[in-house]
MMTF fields as JSON, N, C-alpha, C and O atoms, coordinates in Angstrom:
{
  "mmtfVersion": "1.0.0",
  "mmtfProducer": "UNKNOWN",
  "numBonds": 371,
  "numAtoms": 372,
  "numGroups": 93,
  "numChains": 1,
  "numModels": 1,
  "chainsPerModel": [1],
  "groupsPerChain": [93],
  "chainIdList": ["A"],
  "bondAtomList": [4, 2, 8, 6, 12, 10, 16, 14, 20, 18, 24, 22, 28, 26, 32, 30, 36, 34, 40, 38, 44, 42, 48, 46, 52, 50, 56, 54, 60, 58, 64, 62, 68, 66, 72, 70, 76, 74, 80, 78, 84, 82, 88, 86, 92, 90, 96, 94, 100, 98, 104, 102, 108, 106, 112, 110, 116, 114, 120, 118, 124, 122, 128, 126, 132, 130, 136, 134, 140, 138, 144, 142, 148, 146, 152, 150, 156, 154, 160, 158, 164, 162, 168, 166, 172, 170, 176, 174, 180, 178, 184, 182, 188, 186, 192, 190, 196, 194, 200, 198, 204, 202, 208, 206, 212, 210, 216, 214, 220, 218, 224, 222, 228, 226, 232, 230, 236, 234, 240, 238, 244, 242, 248, 246, 252, 250, 256, 254, 260, 258, 264, 262, 268, 266, 272, 270, 276, 274, 280, 278, 284, 282, 288, 286, 292, 290, 296, 294, 300, 298, 304, 302, 308, 306, 312, 310, 316, 314, 320, 318, 324, 322, 328, 326, 332, 330, 336, 334, 340, 338, 344, 342, 348, 346, 352, 350, 356, 354, 360, 358, 364, 362, 368, 366],
  "bondOrderList": [1, 1, 1, 1, 1, 1, 1, 1, 1, 1, 1, 1, 1, 1, 1, 1, 1, 1, 1, 1, 1, 1, 1, 1, 1, 1, 1, 1, 1, 1, 1, 1, 1, 1, 1, 1, 1, 1, 1, 1, 1, 1, 1, 1, 1, 1, 1, 1, 1, 1, 1, 1, 1, 1, 1, 1, 1, 1, 1, 1, 1, 1, 1, 1, 1, 1, 1, 1, 1, 1, 1, 1, 1, 1, 1, 1, 1, 1, 1, 1, 1, 1, 1, 1, 1, 1, 1, 1, 1, 1, 1, 1],
  "groupList": [{"groupName": "UNK", "atomNameList": ["N", "CA", "C", "O"], "elementList": ["N", "C", "C", "O"], "formalChargeList": [0, 0, 0, 0], "bondAtomList": [1, 0, 2, 1, 3, 2], "bondOrderList": [1, 1, 2], "singleLetterCode": "X", "chemCompType": "L-PEPTIDE LINKING"}],
  "groupTypeList": [0, 0, 0, 0, 0, 0, 0, 0, 0, 0, 0, 0, 0, 0, 0, 0, 0, 0, 0, 0, 0, 0, 0, 0, 0, 0, 0, 0, 0, 0, 0, 0, 0, 0, 0, 0, 0, 0, 0, 0, 0, 0, 0, 0, 0, 0, 0, 0, 0, 0, 0, 0, 0, 0, 0, 0, 0, 0, 0, 0, 0, 0, 0, 0, 0, 0, 0, 0, 0, 0, 0, 0, 0, 0, 0, 0, 0, 0, 0, 0, 0, 0, 0, 0, 0, 0, 0, 0, 0, 0, 0, 0, 0],
  "groupIdList": [1, 2, 3, 4, 5, 6, 7, 8, 9, 10, 11, 12, 13, 14, 15, 16, 17, 18, 19, 20, 21, 22, 23, 24, 25, 26, 27, 28, 29, 30, 31, 32, 33, 34, 35, 36, 37, 38, 39, 40, 41, 42, 43, 44, 45, 46, 47, 48, 49, 50, 51, 52, 53, 54, 55, 56, 57, 58, 59, 60, 61, 62, 63, 64, 65, 66, 67, 68, 69, 70, 71, 72, 73, 74, 75, 76, 77, 78, 79, 80, 81, 82, 83, 84, 85, 86, 87, 88, 89, 90, 91, 92, 93],
  "secStructList": [7, 7, 2, 2, 2, 2, 2, 2, 2, 2, 2, 2, 2, 2, 2, 2, 2, 2, 2, 2, 2, 2, 6, 6, 7, 7, 2, 2, 2, 2, 2, 2, 2, 2, 2, 2, 2, 2, 2, 2, 2, 6, 7, 6, 6, 7, 7, 7, 5, 7, 4, 4, 4, 5, 6, 6, 3, 3, 6, 6, 3, 3, 3, 3, 3, 3, 7, 6, 6, 1, 1, 3, 3, 7, 7, 7, 6, 6, 1, 7, 5, 7, 7, 6, 6, 7, 7, 5, 7, 7, 7, 7, 7],
  "xCoordList": [20.875, 19.869, 21.005, 21.656, 20.977, 21.885, 20.949, 19.728, 21.816, 21.338, 19.857, 18.896, 20.021, 18.94, 17.473, 16.369, 17.748, 16.477, 16.2, 15.032, 17.236, 16.659, 15.858, 14.767, 16.367, 15.658, 14.331, 13.468, 14.095, 12.84, 11.85, 10.657, 12.467, 11.606, 11.288, 10.206, 12.151, 11.77, 10.66, 9.7, 10.889, 9.63, 8.268, 7.241, 8.415, 7.151, 6.784, 5.566, 7.339, 7.099, 6.244, 5.185, 6.957, 6.416, 5.003, 4.063, 4.852, 3.538, 2.582, 1.537, 2.763, 1.751, 1.422, 0.229, 2.379, 2.028, 1.165, 0.452, 1.427, 0.646, -0.822, -1.817, -0.907, -2.377, -3.037, -4.246, -2.25, -3.071, -3.583, -4.749, -2.84, -3.064, -4.413, -5.437, -4.349, -5.492, -6.666, -7.787, -6.408, -7.706, -8.037, -8.887, -7.549, -8.171, -7.258, -7.683, -5.917, -5.146, -4.082, -3.735, -3.694, -2.994, -1.722, -1.384, -0.668, 0.619, 1.415, 2.148, 1.121, 1.618, 1.117, 1.893, -0.145, -0.703, 0.015, 0.556, -0.097, 0.181, 1.708, 2.081, 2.484, 4.011, 4.063, 4.772, 3.203, 3.389, 2.897, 3.713, 1.778, 1.359, 2.396, 2.769, 2.765, 3.886, 4.961, 5.379, 5.576, 6.447, 6.18, 6.937, 5.042, 4.456, 4.514, 4.898, 4.011, 4.06, 5.441, 5.594, 6.308, 7.915, 8.518, 9.18, 7.987, 8.743, 7.909, 8.565, 6.579, 5.984, 6.701, 7.029, 6.899, 7.527, 8.939, 9.306, 9.574, 10.85, 10.923, 11.994, 9.622, 9.633, 8.962, 7.756, 9.589, 8.859, 7.805, 6.985, 7.998, 6.871, 5.551, 4.598, 5.699, 4.435, 3.436, 3.806, 2.57, 1.541, 0.182, -0.878, 0.288, -0.665, -0.752, 0.278, -2.132, -2.2, -3.492, -4.237, -3.584, -4.493, -5.829, -5.591, -7.08, -8.097, -7.885, -8.399, -7.051, -6.855, -5.966, -5.947, -5.313, -4.565, -5.445, -4.99, -6.605, -7.489, -8.517, -9.082, -8.553, -9.433, -10.743, -11.509, -11.215, -12.461, -13.052, -14.224, -11.989, -12.183, -12.861, -12.086, -13.979, -14.462, -15.533, -16.475, -15.33, -16.246, -16.317, -17.366, -15.005, -14.935, -15.679, -16.145, -15.917, -16.549, -15.868, -15.281, -15.936, -15.427, -16.801, -17.795, -16.537, -17.646, -17.82, -18.867, -16.879, -16.744, -17.308, -17.793, -17.124, -17.347, -18.925, -19.255, -19.691, -21.144, -21.477, -21.029, -22.454, -22.806, -23.797, -23.831, -24.699, -25.62, -26.862, -27.686, -26.81, -27.997, -27.86, -28.751, -26.427, -25.945, -25.695, -25.843, -25.307, -25.014, -23.321, -22.817, -22.558, -21.308, -20.841, -21.506, -19.687, -19.247, -18.291, -17.566, -18.252, -17.107, -16.053, -16.074, -14.814, -13.691, -12.78, -12.97, -11.722, -11.055, -9.655, -8.657, -9.911, -9.21, -7.631, -6.76, -7.307, -5.901, -5.192, -4.37, -5.82, -5.215, -4.732, -5.481, -3.505, -2.931, -3.474, -3.52, -3.876, -4.557, -4.461, -3.971, -4.957, -5.219, -6.547, -7.524, -6.546, -8.086, -8.056, -7.283, -8.934, -8.995, -9.537, -9.324, -10.239, -10.753, -9.952, -10.425, -8.65, -7.794, -7.365, -6.94, -7.448, -7.041, -6.207, -6.652, -5.075, -4.167, -4.752, -5.096, -4.792, -5.072, -4.316, -3.095, -4.862, -3.909, -3.301, -3.899, -1.99, -1.21, -1.267, -1.015, -1.57, -1.462, -0.395, 0.531, -0.043, 1.228, 1.084, 2.018],
  "yCoordList": [45.657, 46.425, 47.604, 48.422, 47.367, 48.523, 50.016, 50.068, 51.092, 52.405, 52.729, 53.341, 52.099, 52.338, 51.636, 52.177, 50.457, 49.586, 50.388, 50.591, 50.843, 51.647, 52.774, 52.975, 53.632, 54.65, 54.43, 55.298, 53.402, 53.194, 52.676, 52.975, 51.929, 51.524, 52.657, 52.668, 53.641, 54.789, 55.615, 56.04, 55.811, 56.351, 55.793, 56.431, 54.418, 53.72, 53.838, 54.002, 53.826, 53.77, 55.317, 55.42, 56.525, 57.837, 57.842, 58.465, 57.241, 57.274, 56.605, 57.204, 55.383, 54.622, 55.321, 55.29, 56.15, 56.805, 58.117, 58.637, 58.504, 59.941, 59.326, 59.861, 58.349, 57.844, 57.392, 57.602, 56.622, 56.406, 57.616, 57.699, 58.442, 59.887, 60.382, 60.67, 60.442, 61.043, 60.337, 60.846, 59.106, 57.904, 58.145, 57.368, 59.077, 59.138, 58.672, 58.826, 58.045, 57.565, 58.67, 59.551, 58.525, 59.558, 59.572, 58.444, 60.559, 60.313, 58.929, 58.173, 58.807, 57.594, 56.365, 55.466, 56.247, 55.118, 54.662, 53.575, 55.701, 55.675, 55.153, 54.3, 55.787, 55.272, 53.837, 53.011, 53.595, 52.091, 51.251, 50.454, 51.351, 50.646, 50.548, 49.455, 51.533, 51.491, 50.808, 50.055, 50.929, 49.989, 48.652, 48.022, 48.194, 46.778, 46.148, 45.02, 47.221, 46.76, 46.676, 45.961, 47.323, 47.284, 45.754, 45.005, 45.604, 44.32, 43.117, 42.105, 43.156, 42.209, 41.991, 40.884, 43.15, 43.352, 42.625, 42.104, 42.715, 42.093, 40.718, 40.116, 40.039, 38.634, 37.989, 38.219, 37.007, 36.424, 35.283, 34.716, 35.092, 34.021, 34.635, 33.996, 36.084, 36.701, 36.934, 37.77, 36.516, 36.565, 37.522, 37.359, 38.283, 38.945, 40.16, 40.759, 40.758, 41.974, 42.877, 42.388, 43.859, 44.813, 44.885, 44.764, 45.05, 45.194, 46.487, 46.588, 47.349, 48.653, 48.371, 49.095, 47.203, 46.934, 46.074, 45.705, 45.795, 44.715, 45.645, 46.702, 44.831, 45.374, 45.329, 46.175, 44.329, 44.176, 45.117, 45.088, 46.122, 46.992, 48.192, 48.893, 48.337, 49.549, 50.583, 50.076, 51.788, 52.732, 52.213, 52.093, 51.889, 51.389, 50.345, 50.255, 49.358, 48.222, 47.187, 47.487, 45.796, 44.66, 44.062, 43.579, 44.243, 43.657, 42.145, 41.605, 41.545, 39.994, 39.165, 38.035, 40.055, 39.625, 40.149, 41.259, 39.337, 39.842, 39.562, 38.61, 40.666, 40.177, 39.201, 38.379, 39.188, 38.078, 38.376, 37.541, 39.731, 40.164, 40.238, 40.63, 39.746, 39.724, 41.051, 41.326, 41.861, 43.227, 43.221, 42.595, 43.838, 44.239, 44.441, 45.103, 43.838, 43.955, 45.066, 45.348, 45.702, 46.649, 46.108, 45.52, 46.107, 45.332, 46.017, 47.212, 45.304, 45.858, 46.245, 45.539, 47.503, 47.973, 48.112, 47.994, 48.314, 48.775, 47.608, 47.813, 46.275, 45.323, 44.185, 43.602, 43.911, 42.886, 41.524, 41.103, 40.821, 39.741, 38.817, 39.251, 37.613, 36.631, 36.553, 36.467, 36.588, 36.51, 35.811, 36.209, 34.685, 33.906, 34.608, 34.162, 35.693, 36.633, 37.78, 38.765, 37.778, 39.027, 38.967, 37.907, 40.026, 40.383, 41.692, 42.663, 41.737, 42.824, 43.833, 43.48, 45.33, 46.218, 46.432, 46.433, 46.654, 46.934, 48.175, 49.063, 48.218, 49.439, 50.347, 49.781, 51.695, 52.718, 52.871, 52.604, 53.309, 53.571, 54.706, 55.236],
  "zCoordList": [-86.609, -87.631, -88.23, -87.581, -89.672, -90.316, -90.217, -90.07, -90.33, -90.273, -91.011, -90.545, -92.324, -93.281, -92.627, -92.667, -92.098, -91.621, -90.282, -89.952, -89.515, -88.118, -88.542, -88.009, -89.582, -89.894, -90.57, -90.436, -91.252, -91.415, -90.259, -90.2, -89.435, -88.327, -87.462, -86.875, -87.321, -86.493, -87.083, -86.44, -88.415, -89.183, -88.994, -88.76, -89.137, -89.025, -87.725, -87.659, -86.602, -85.094, -84.963, -84.344, -85.702, -85.613, -86.433, -85.939, -87.529, -88.358, -87.593, -87.343, -87.144, -86.159, -85.078, -84.776, -84.189, -83.225, -83.33, -82.472, -84.612, -84.913, -85.224, -84.735, -85.932, -86.263, -85.164, -85.062, -84.069, -82.878, -82.264, -81.878, -82.176, -81.379, -82.195, -81.575, -83.34, -84.068, -83.846, -83.875, -83.614, -83.288, -81.837, -81.401, -80.944, -79.57, -78.635, -77.49, -78.714, -77.442, -77.113, -77.9, -76.049, -75.511, -75.92, -76.277, -76.047, -76.525, -75.81, -76.447, -74.492, -73.828, -74.335, -74.66, -74.43, -75.076, -76.387, -76.593, -77.203, -78.576, -78.697, -79.502, -77.801, -77.903, -77.571, -78.146, -76.537, -75.902, -77.196, -77.66, -77.746, -78.754, -79.923, -80.349, -80.334, -81.273, -81.054, -81.934, -79.918, -79.132, -79.558, -80.295, -79.068, -79.043, -80.52, -80.831, -81.382, -82.742, -83.449, -84.439, -82.99, -83.355, -83.063, -83.781, -81.651, -80.984, -81.824, -82.071, -82.256, -82.989, -84.348, -84.776, -84.962, -86.161, -86.433, -87.487, -85.325, -85.162, -84.846, -84.928, -84.408, -84.108, -84.946, -85.034, -85.779, -86.614, -86.126, -86.849, -84.836, -84.389, -83.779, -83.333, -83.853, -83.302, -84.448, -85.273, -84.6, -85.543, -85.134, -85.739, -84.317, -83.816, -84.371, -84.68, -84.601, -85.416, -84.724, -83.874, -85.084, -84.504, -85.456, -86.658, -85.116, -85.933, -87.026, -88.14, -86.414, -87.24, -88.699, -89.694, -88.499, -89.715, -90.695, -91.777, -90.318, -91.053, -92.047, -91.764, -93.363, -94.214, -93.844, -94.305, -92.949, -92.167, -91.241, -90.865, -90.825, -89.749, -90.79, -91.441, -90.878, -91.428, -90.51, -89.902, -90.486, -89.784, -88.366, -87.732, -87.891, -86.266, -85.949, -84.813, -86.935, -86.801, -87.603, -88.643, -87.086, -88.106, -88.786, -88.243, -89.971, -90.983, -90.915, -91.274, -90.497, -90.359, -89.014, -89.064, -87.673, -86.566, -86.545, -86.964, -86.082, -85.778, -84.293, -83.654, -83.749, -82.335, -82.345, -83.261, -81.339, -81.054, -82.075, -82.446, -82.439, -83.197, -84.706, -85.46, -85.139, -86.536, -87.104, -88.295, -86.19, -86.458, -86.359, -85.426, -87.208, -86.99, -85.481, -84.684, -85.169, -83.808, -83.701, -84.655, -82.607, -82.175, -81.844, -80.763, -82.609, -82.242, -81.223, -81.001, -80.529, -79.662, -80.676, -80.813, -81.284, -82.464, -81.944, -82.806, -80.813, -80.345, -79.308, -78.414, -79.758, -78.9, -79.784, -80.568, -79.629, -80.428, -80.197, -79.042, -81.154, -81.026, -82.428, -83.471, -82.284, -83.424, -83.841, -83.097, -85.118, -85.555, -86.871, -87.742, -87.095, -88.146, -89.276, -90.404, -89.101, -90.385, -90.54, -91.106, -90.056, -90.46, -91.869, -92.326, -92.582, -93.874, -93.828, -93.216, -94.424, -93.981, -95.142, -96.271, -94.544, -95.544, -96.635, -96.479, -97.928, -99.121, -98.722, -98.115, -99.11, -98.832, -100.104, -101.168, -100.136, -101.096, -101.569, -100.803, -102.868, -103.459, -103.966, -104.567]
}
């Protein structure tokens, strides 16, 4: 990894960690999840995602997954997983 790439990776890790803490994770949990995501980002074979990264994740619910009553399901928002309905959130420019 060249110095520029390393700097970008460190900033991404810090940004993710801060967002996770704002969303209620402890510092230790947030750091661990940011580490897992960094490992995932560096592994081209790892296609797992977080609900938190998906545009179907709205107001702490998944609008695509429904419970048995047809209501939006509460996702495992901080668990790396594979989902057929995953759609990456649009990045703001």
